[in-house]
N, C-alpha and C positions, 0 to 999 in steps of 0.2 A: 519479352515480358517486362512490364513496368512494375518496379518494386514499390511504387507508392506515389502519392501526390507531391507536387513541388513545394518546397518550403516558402514561407512568406518572403524570404530574402530575394526570391525571384522578382519581386517588384522593382528591384534596383535596375533590372534590365527590361522591364515591361511596365513603364509608368502609366500606361493607359489601360492596364488590366483591371478586371473586377475580381475581388476576392470572393470566392464562394465557399461557404462553410457548411459542412455536414452532408446533407443528402446529395448524392451524385446527380439526381435529376435536375437540381438547380443549376449545377455547372453545365450540364448538357444543354439546358434550355438557353442559357446565356451564350454559350459557345455557338449554338445553332444560328444566332443572330449575327455571327461574325465578330463578336467582341472577344478579345483575348481574356482568358481567365487564369486565376491562380487558385486551384483547389486546395483547401486546407483541411487536413484530416482532423476532425473533431466530432465528438458526439457527447451528449449529456450523459452523466453517470447513470447507471441503472436506477430506476425509481426505488427499488428495494434497498439501495445502498445509501440513500440520502441521509438517513439518520446516522449511519456509521461514519459517513464523511464529516458530518457536523460534530459528532462525538470526538473523533480523533483530532480534528482541527482545533477543537477547544481544549484538548489535553495539555495542561500546563507543562508536562514533561517533554513534549514533542520536540521543540526546537533544540533544547540542550542535548536530549538523547540522540538526535540525529547528528548533531555536531560531534558528539563523542564517538559514535559509530564510524562516521566518515574519517575523523582524525586518526582513529586506530587503524583503519584500513590503509589510509594513505601513508602511514608511518612504516609499514612493513617493507622490508628490503629482502626479498626471497633470494636464497643462494642454493645452488645445486651442490650437494656435498658427498653423495655416495650412491652406490647401487647394491642391492641385496635381494634375497628371495622374499616372496610374499609370506612364506611360512615364518621367516625370521622377523620380518618388519611389522606385519599386522596380525600375526598369531593364528592364521587360519590353518587347519589341518585336513586330514583325509575326509573327503566327501563334503567339504565346505567350499563355497564359491562366493565371491563378491560380484555385484552387478551394478549397472548404471541406474540412476534415477531413484525415485521413491520406492518403498517396499513393494514387492510383487511376488506371487507364488507361481508355481509351474502352471496351474490351471488358468491363470490370467496372462501368462507370458505370451508375448508376440512371437511371430515366426523367427525373426533374426535373433531374439534373445534365446529361444529354444535351440536354434542351430548352434549358437555359441556355447551354450551349456553342454550340448552333445559333443562339440569339438573339444571342450576342456576335459570332459570325462575320458575321451579317447586319448588325449595328450597325457593325462595323468595315469592312464592304465586302469581306470575304474570300469571300463567296458571294452570288450574286444571288437564290437561292431557298433555302428550307429544305432541299430535297433536295441542292442543291450544297454547302451548308454541312455537311450530315451526311456526305456523301461525303468531303469534305476531312478532317473530324475522324476518320472511321472508317479512313481511309488512313494515319493517323499524321501528317497534315500540320499538326496543331495540337499544340504542346508544352504539356503540363499540369504544373503544380507546385502544391503546397499553399500557401495564403496564409501559414500559420504559418512556412514556410521563408523568408519574405521580410518578417518583422516586421510582418505584416498579418493581418487577420481580415475575413471576409465572412459575412453571415447566409445561412442556407439553402444554396443551391448555392454561394454565395460567389464566383461568377465575377467576376474582375477582368480587363479588357482594357486595352490601352495608352492609349486615349483617355479612359477614365473618370476623373472627378474623385475625389479621395480626401482625407479628413481627415488632418491631421498632428497627432500629439500627442507631447509629450515628458514624460519622467518625472522630470526634475530630476537625473538621474544620467548624462546623456550619451547616453541611448538615446531613440529615437523609435519610434512605431508608426503604422500607417496602416489606414484602413478606408474602405470605399466610402460614398457618400451613399445614404440610404434612399429607395427608390422609392415607398413606400406599400404598400397591401395589395391582394390580389386577383390578377389576371392580370399578374404582373410577372416580370421576368427571374429574380430570385433564387428564385422558386417554380417555375422551369422553363418559363415561358410565353415565347412568341416571336410575332412578327408585326408588322405595321405600327404598331399603337398602342404596342407595347413599344419598338420602335426609335425612334419619334418622341419618346417620353418620355425615353429615354436621351440622344438628341441635344440635347434642350432642357436636360437636366441638364448636359451637357458645355459647351454654348455660353452658357447663361444662368445657371443655378443655381450651378454651380461658381465661375465668375469673380466673380459678385456676392458670394457668401459669402466668397471669398478677399479681395476688396477691403474688405468690411465688417469681417472679422476682423483684417486687418492694421491697419485704422484703429483698431479697438477695443483691440487688444493681447491677450495670452494670457488665456484663460478658465480659471479653476481648476475643473477637472472633478471633482476629488476632493471639493471643497466642494459642488459642484452635486449630486453623487451623495448626499452626506450629507443635503442638504436634500430631495431628491426621495424618498428612502427614508422620511424623517420625514413626508412629505406623502402617502404612500399608493402610491408606485411601488415596484416591485421591480427595475427596471432591465433586464428581459428582455422580457416581453410586456406590461408596463404602464409606459409612459414619458410619460404625459400631463402630469404636473406638471413633469417634467424638461424636456420639449420647451418648455413654456410659459416656464420659467426661462431657457432658451437664447434664445428669441425676445425676452424682456424685456431680456436683456443686449445682444443684437445689433441689434435693430430701429432704434434711433436712428442707429447708425453705418451701417447699410445704407441708410437714407434719405439720410444726408448724402453718401454716395458719388455721388449724382446731381449734386451741385454742386462736388465737389472735384477734378475732372479725371480721375476714373476712367473716364468715358465711359458710365456706366450710365444707362439711361433710366428715368424714373419708373414707367412702365407695367411694365417688367421687374421692378423692385424690388417693386412691388405684387404681381405674379404670384408672385414668390418667397415673399413673406410669406403669400399666400393658400395656396400649395402646402404650406408648413410647417403652417399653421393646419389644413389638412385631413388631416394625417398625424400622429397621436398617436405613431407609432413613429419619428418623425424622429430623436430622440436616441439610439435603440438603437445605431446604428453608432458613435456617439461613446463611449457607455458601453463597448461592446466593445473599442474601441481603448484606452481607459483600463484595462480589465481585462487586456488583453494586456500592457501595461506592468507592471502589478502582478504578474501571474503569472510573467512572464519574469524578474523580479527575483529570484525564488527558485530559478531554474534553476542547474544546475552546482554543486551542493553535495554532494560525495561522502558517501554514507551516509544522506542525507535521504530520507524516505519520503513527502514532501509532493508532491501532484499539482500540476503547473504547466500542464497543458493538458488539456482534454476537447474533442473535436471529432468531427464525423460527416460522411461524404461521401455518405450515402444508401445505402451498401452496408455499410460497416464503421464501428464506433465505435472511436475511438482515444484513448489517454491518453499523456501524458508525465509523467515523475517527476523531481524535482529531482536525485536521486542517480544517474540512469541516462543523463545526457546528452540528446542529441536523439532517442533511440530511441522509436519508437512501439510500443505494445502494443495490439493490435486484436482484435476479435471481431465477429461479425455484429450489425448494428444492429437494434434492435427497432422495431416499429410503435407509435407513441404511442397512448395510450388517452385519448379526449377527446370533444369536441363537434364536430359537423360542420355545414358550411354546407348550405343547402337543396339537395337533390338528390344529396348525397354521403353516403357511409357508409364503414365500415372497409375494405370491399373496394377502395375507391378510393385508400386511403392508401399512401404510400411509407414505407419504414422511415426512421427518424430521420435528419435531415440538417442540417448547418450548423455554423459556428464559434461560434454565439451561446452555446453552453454554456460559453464562456470566462467568462460572467457568473457562472454557478454555481461555476466553479472558484475564484472569489474571494469567494464568499458572497452573491452577488446572485441574481436570478432565483428559481428554486424554493426556494433556501435562505432567502430573505427574504420568503416569502409571508405570514408572520405580520403583517408590516407593510403588506401590500397585499391585504386580504381581498376587495376587489372583483374580484381576478383570477379568482376561481372562476367568475364569470359568463362568462369566456372559455374557461377550460380545464376546467371541471367541478368537482364536489365542492361543499363548503360551507365556511363560515367556520371551523368546527372543524377541518376537514381542513387548511386553510391554516396554522393555528396548530400542528397536530400535525406537519406536515412540517418546519417550522422547528425545533421542539423535537427531532425525531429527528435532524436534521442536526448538532446539537451533539454527538451521540454518535460521529460519524465525523470530526470536525474537532479540531484541536489548540488553537485560540485563538478569540478574538472580535475583529472588526475594531475598532480604537480609536476611529474617528470615524463609521462607518456604523452607526448604532444604530436600534433598533426601539422606538418608544414603547409599542406594545402589549405588549412584554415587559419593561417597566420600564427601557427604554433599554439593554438588552443589545446588545452589538455583534453584527452578523450572524455566523453560524458561518463560521469562516475557517481555511483551511489543511487541506484534505482529506488524510487520512492513509491511505495504502494499507494499512498494517498494521491499522488499526482497521476498515476496510471488510472486509477478509478475515476478521478475527477475529470480527466480529459478523454478517457476511453482509448487512449493511445497505449498499446502494449509494446514491450520490447521487440526488436527485430533480431532474428538469429539466422546466421548463414550456416549451412550444415550439409553434410553428406546425406545421401538417401539410401537406405538399406532395402533390399528386396523383401517383400512381405512373406515369401515362402522360405522356410528354413533351408539353409545351404546355398542360397542364391548368391549372396555377397552384395557388393555395391551396385546400384543401378543408376545413380545420378548424384546431383548436388543442387542445392537451391536455397530458398529463403522460407522461413516459417515464423509464425507468430504464436506465442503462448495463448491459451484460452484465458479470457478475461476473468472467468470464474475462479481461477486460482487467487487472483488479486482481490476480488470482492470478498472471498472467504477469509483471506488474511486480514483485510481491513475490518471485517466483522469481529474477528478475534481481538484485534487491537482496540476496537471500540468497547468490547466487553471488559477488557483489562482497564481501559481508561475510566469506564463507569465504576468498576469495582474500587479503583484507587480513590475516586471522589467520594465514595460512600463512607 
């Protein structure tokens, strides 16, 4: 699978090449004559967005507003500080669940989201059977709310129920964020699976994993996640679908204090601590949820800046893709989510795939994930493409961002900072949308993970956001 066209930088190794812009038929015609080509992904903005592009470009607030948003985001130094239950941390109670993405109800929920809701109801004891849990949810007996509305994020279906343990991170500016603990891969709740094995794992995480992590982290003290991300990006992780180095760094920091909790009065058993370490060792994605919580803090720091065109959230619920922008408050701009293009597990194919789902695109929102693939070339073995594609995608993302992160740098690109600060205006003007690498959930409730790949947000989210910014700019000028 080719993840996209080559960047213009390829001319450095192909001086006789012809740059072809826009329509692929032009590239094909030139290539058919035996002439090397460098296809550049570009298209004119939609005709109905021309006025909005002009209005926002002329907004006198734009440059300073974007500098303010970017500077606030870059200044955040997220730290991992605690673990607690969702009931304690975000205040949800019986028959209340958080989910990934923009708002959605049961009627519009996708298969994996419905499966995760059913699984959470079984885990919490709100239903004795999957059928009873489904009836409860379908009748309106379960209140649904986006994680993002509660300073939280959750991967894939993103379901959070009251008893679940959650990470707590702070940003050094008085704000906190929360994220669930990672279950691992395969048939897990976040991919829409449910059943006895899923429930048993969640209860072990509640009764053993969460409390042991909490006691170990409190003994250790706050962990500088911003510095950890800088290290893992330099070591070949991109923070979304590759977290192997970062997970190892977390274990390296916490393991001594986890072991010492056996003797310090916390009541932890040596066997349980060993099980926790073995569980983390078997789950290279364990750090993902921590990175997501850190990214949430960074992105939210840029929110609420009038006139700014910086994207501060990208999220999917399996039905719709939604974005939020610094200059438009808490408003969501949505369009139908696309099905990822990727590699599939044995026995599955594209017909089994659900449209894109999860809050984990918060990593791309701050320059990680798909934006940082140049520093994580091994990721192509999971999501498809080749090393050249990984480099090309990162190079392309510099075209739609306003800055580079000051400390999250990519050795493969001469230690350039990751592309940082997605600009709605640049996305619409170029037609180049962000690239996201992601897991793929089965479209049928209960299936679990079926693959991993790449996906692009619908351009309609960005044109709608730009129209709202244009309206705001016009109102300010009147």
